[in-house]
C-alpha positions as CSV (number, residue, x, y, z in Angstrom):
1,M,-6.0,22.5,-32.8
2,S,-9.5,21.4,-34.1
3,K,-8.2,18.3,-35.8
4,V,-9.7,14.8,-35.9
5,V,-6.6,12.4,-35.6
6,A,-6.6,8.5,-35.8
7,I,-3.3,6.9,-34.7
8,T,-2.3,3.3,-34.9
9,G,-0.1,1.3,-32.6
10,A,-1.2,3.6,-29.8
11,A,-1.7,1.4,-26.7
12,R,1.7,2.3,-25.8
13,G,5.2,4.0,-26.6
14,I,5.2,6.6,-29.4
15,G,1.7,6.2,-30.4
16,L,0.3,6.7,-26.8
17,A,2.5,9.7,-26.3
18,T,1.4,11.1,-29.6
19,A,-2.2,10.7,-28.8
20,R,-1.7,12.4,-25.3
21,A,0.1,15.4,-27.0
22,L,-2.4,16.0,-29.7
23,K,-5.2,15.7,-27.2
24,A,-3.6,18.2,-24.9
25,R,-3.5,20.6,-28.0
26,G,-7.2,20.3,-28.6
27,A,-7.5,17.7,-31.1
28,T,-10.1,14.9,-31.2
29,V,-8.1,11.7,-31.0
30,V,-9.0,8.0,-31.8
31,I,-6.5,5.3,-31.0
32,G,-6.1,1.8,-32.5
33,D,-4.1,-1.3,-31.4
34,I,-4.1,-5.0,-31.9
35,D,-4.0,-5.4,-28.1
36,E,-7.5,-5.1,-27.2
37,T,-7.0,-5.0,-23.4
38,A,-4.0,-2.4,-23.5
39,V,-5.9,-0.1,-26.1
40,K,-8.8,0.0,-23.8
41,E,-7.0,0.9,-20.9
42,A,-5.0,3.5,-22.9
43,A,-8.2,5.2,-24.2
44,E,-9.7,5.2,-20.9
45,S,-6.7,6.9,-19.3
46,L,-6.8,9.5,-22.0
47,G,-10.5,10.0,-22.4
48,V,-10.5,9.1,-26.0
49,T,-12.1,6.4,-28.2
50,G,-10.0,3.2,-28.3
51,L,-10.6,0.5,-31.0
52,V,-9.0,-2.9,-32.0
53,L,-7.0,-2.7,-35.0
54,D,-4.9,-5.2,-36.9
55,V,-3.1,-3.0,-39.5
56,T,-2.2,-6.1,-41.7
57,S,-6.0,-6.6,-42.5
58,R,-7.9,-4.4,-45.0
59,E,-11.2,-5.3,-43.3
60,S,-9.8,-4.3,-39.8
61,F,-8.2,-1.2,-40.9
62,T,-11.3,-0.1,-43.0
63,A,-13.5,-0.9,-39.9
64,F,-11.2,1.2,-37.5
65,L,-11.3,4.2,-39.9
66,D,-15.2,4.0,-40.2
67,K,-15.6,3.7,-36.5
68,A,-13.2,6.5,-35.9
69,E,-15.1,8.6,-38.3
70,E,-18.4,7.8,-36.8
71,A,-17.0,8.6,-33.2
72,A,-15.3,11.8,-34.2
73,G,-16.0,13.0,-37.7
74,P,-14.1,13.1,-40.9
75,L,-10.4,12.4,-40.3
76,D,-8.0,15.2,-40.7
77,V,-4.9,13.3,-39.9
78,V,-4.0,9.5,-39.8
79,V,-0.8,8.7,-38.1
80,N,0.6,5.2,-39.1
81,N,2.7,4.4,-36.1
82,A,2.2,0.7,-35.6
83,G,5.4,-1.3,-36.0
84,I,7.7,-4.0,-34.6
85,M,11.5,-4.5,-34.3
86,P,13.1,-7.9,-34.4
87,I,16.7,-7.8,-34.0
88,G,19.9,-10.1,-34.4
89,P,22.0,-11.9,-36.9
90,V,20.1,-11.9,-40.3
91,T,20.7,-15.7,-40.5
92,D,19.0,-16.0,-37.2
93,E,15.8,-14.2,-38.4
94,S,13.0,-16.8,-39.0
95,D,10.9,-16.5,-42.1
96,A,7.9,-16.0,-40.0
97,D,9.6,-13.1,-38.3
98,A,10.6,-11.7,-41.6
99,R,7.0,-11.8,-42.9
100,R,5.3,-10.3,-39.8
101,C,7.9,-7.4,-39.8
102,I,7.2,-6.6,-43.4
103,D,3.3,-7.2,-43.0
104,I,3.1,-4.7,-40.0
105,N,5.9,-2.2,-40.8
106,V,5.4,-1.9,-44.6
107,H,2.2,-3.3,-45.7
108,G,0.4,-1.8,-42.8
109,V,1.7,1.6,-43.5
110,M,0.9,1.1,-47.3
111,L,-2.5,0.1,-46.4
112,G,-3.3,2.8,-43.8
113,T,-1.9,5.4,-46.3
114,K,-4.2,4.0,-49.3
115,L,-7.2,3.9,-47.0
116,A,-6.7,7.4,-45.6
117,L,-6.2,8.8,-49.0
118,D,-9.4,7.2,-50.3
119,R,-11.2,9.5,-47.7
120,M,-9.0,12.6,-48.0
121,L,-8.4,13.2,-51.7
122,P,-12.0,13.4,-52.6
123,R,-12.3,16.2,-49.9
124,G,-9.1,17.8,-51.2
125,Q,-7.8,17.9,-47.6
126,G,-6.0,15.8,-45.0
127,H,-2.6,14.8,-43.8
128,V,-1.1,11.2,-43.5
129,I,2.0,11.0,-41.2
130,N,4.0,7.6,-41.3
131,I,6.3,6.9,-38.4
132,A,9.5,5.7,-40.2
133,S,12.9,5.6,-38.6
134,L,16.5,6.9,-39.0
135,A,17.0,2.9,-39.5
136,G,15.5,3.6,-42.9
137,V,18.6,5.6,-44.0
138,M,21.2,4.4,-41.7
139,F,22.0,0.8,-41.8
140,T,23.1,-1.2,-38.9
141,P,24.5,-4.9,-38.2
142,G,21.9,-7.0,-36.5
143,L,19.0,-4.8,-37.7
144,A,18.8,-5.7,-41.3
145,L,15.1,-6.8,-41.3
146,Y,14.1,-3.5,-39.5
147,N,16.3,-1.5,-41.8
148,A,14.8,-2.9,-44.9
149,S,11.2,-2.3,-43.6
150,K,11.8,1.4,-42.6
151,A,13.7,2.2,-45.7
152,A,10.6,0.9,-47.5
153,V,8.4,3.3,-45.5
154,V,10.7,6.2,-46.2
155,G,10.7,5.5,-50.0
156,F,6.8,4.6,-50.1
157,T,6.0,8.0,-48.1
158,E,8.2,10.3,-50.2
159,A,6.8,8.7,-53.5
160,T,3.3,9.1,-52.3
161,R,3.8,12.7,-51.2
162,L,5.0,13.6,-54.6
163,E,2.0,11.9,-56.2
164,V,-0.7,13.6,-54.3
165,A,1.2,17.0,-53.7
166,D,-1.0,19.1,-55.8
167,R,-4.3,17.6,-54.5
168,G,-4.6,19.2,-51.1
169,V,-3.4,16.2,-49.1
170,H,0.1,16.1,-47.3
171,V,1.9,13.1,-46.7
172,S,4.9,13.1,-44.2
173,A,7.5,10.9,-42.7
174,V,9.0,11.0,-39.2
175,L,12.3,9.6,-38.5
176,P,13.1,9.0,-34.8
177,T,16.4,7.8,-33.7
178,F,16.7,5.2,-30.7
179,T,13.7,5.9,-28.6
180,N,13.1,4.5,-25.0
181,T,10.3,2.1,-25.8
182,D,9.9,-1.7,-25.7
183,L,11.6,-1.9,-29.3
184,V,15.0,-1.3,-27.8
185,A,14.6,-3.5,-24.8
186,G,17.8,-5.3,-23.8
187,T,20.1,-2.9,-26.2
188,R,22.3,-0.1,-25.1
189,S,22.6,3.4,-26.5
190,P,25.2,4.5,-29.0
191,K,28.3,5.8,-27.2
192,G,27.9,9.4,-26.2
193,Q,24.4,9.6,-27.4
194,K,21.1,9.7,-25.4
195,N,18.2,7.9,-26.5
196,C,14.9,10.1,-27.3
197,E,11.8,9.8,-25.3
198,P,8.4,8.9,-26.9
199,E,7.3,12.5,-26.0
200,D,9.9,13.8,-28.4
201,I,8.6,11.9,-31.4
202,A,5.0,13.1,-30.1
203,A,6.2,16.6,-30.4
204,A,7.6,16.3,-33.8
205,V,4.2,14.8,-35.0
206,V,2.4,17.7,-33.4
207,G,4.8,20.0,-35.2
208,L,4.0,18.4,-38.6
209,V,0.3,18.7,-37.9
210,G,0.6,22.3,-37.3
211,R,2.8,22.9,-40.2
212,P,3.1,20.1,-42.7
213,R,6.4,19.4,-44.1
214,P,7.8,16.2,-46.0
215,Q,10.0,14.9,-43.3
216,A,10.9,15.4,-39.6
217,V,14.0,13.8,-38.1
218,V,14.1,13.4,-34.3
219,P,16.3,14.8,-32.9
220,K,16.5,17.5,-35.7
221,K,20.3,17.7,-35.6
222,L,20.8,14.3,-36.6
223,G,19.2,15.0,-40.0
224,T,22.2,17.2,-41.0
225,Q,24.6,14.6,-39.6
226,V,23.0,11.8,-41.6
227,R,23.1,13.9,-44.7
228,L,26.7,14.8,-44.4
229,G,27.8,11.4,-43.4
230,A,26.5,9.9,-46.5
231,L,29.2,12.1,-48.3
232,L,32.0,10.5,-46.3
233,P,34.2,7.6,-47.5
234,E,33.2,4.2,-46.4
235,R,36.2,3.6,-44.3
236,V,35.3,6.8,-42.4
237,R,31.6,5.7,-41.9
238,L,32.7,2.4,-40.7
239,A,35.2,3.9,-38.2
240,T,32.5,6.1,-36.8
241,S,30.2,3.2,-36.5
242,R,32.7,1.2,-34.4
243,R,33.4,4.2,-32.4
244,L,29.8,4.7,-31.6
245,G,29.4,1.0,-30.9
246,L,26.8,0.8,-33.6
247,D,28.6,-2.3,-35.2
248,K,27.6,-4.5,-32.1
249,I,24.5,-2.9,-30.5
250,F,22.0,-5.2,-32.1
251,L,24.3,-8.3,-32.1
252,E,25.4,-8.1,-28.4
253,Y,22.0,-7.5,-26.7
254,D,20.3,-9.2,-23.7
255,P,17.9,-11.9,-25.0
256,E,16.4,-12.2,-21.5
257,A,15.5,-8.6,-21.3
258,R,13.8,-8.8,-24.8
259,K,11.8,-12.1,-24.0
260,G,8.6,-10.2,-23.1
261,Y,8.8,-8.0,-26.2
262,D,9.7,-10.8,-28.6
263,A,6.9,-13.0,-27.3
264,R,4.3,-10.1,-27.7
265,I,5.3,-9.2,-31.2
266,R,5.2,-12.8,-32.3
267,S,1.8,-13.6,-30.7
268,G,0.1,-10.6,-32.3
269,S,-0.3,-8.5,-29.2
């Protein structure tokens, strides 16, 4: 795979796993993250270029893409992965948390997409992959802010894909389910279901790079379940949610287990 790939939010979790998987396939990878120490350590461990990146800043994002291309050549793929996940009752979410979540999860993806397209459209080739979530199409108590942000990513990605579809550039969304990263710290899995690992989402990204498609759900089987579930009466959907424990997972969590993650996303690292 002789592709040049830039990945945001790649110091840990899904972004790091994706960088590792793409490099293993022969891609030239550049990673970015707001956590300078973590991104440098991750880059050194992978043997790739690591750069500081604030996805909410046009200046920072532009500099990241400029430096990525200086280091590796014209970008074939940009993976907009950076995101945060505040959880809890909607009335407990602070205005500051709400703004930060939307700035990173939505505006960051929009900005990264636009800046990537500015480079790719004149060349008539390239691929933007936005990491969304099944939370963007399945809504859960205690996750209202994150649901809203990922629904925006799903809609934005699809509309952008349609807009540039005949100009040689692909735009795709990846919709993972619960994944074992810091985002789900202090929560439990839905009953009878197993969380994905970051490597599962990385494999989906690798698959999209090799064969572009509009959307990839991880795990794949949930895509069909979600589409069929949308056709069910509301009482059936609610009963299913209660049976899986989805009505309480993000309301009855362990705040102590999330303290480190919450502190990090609020401090900007």
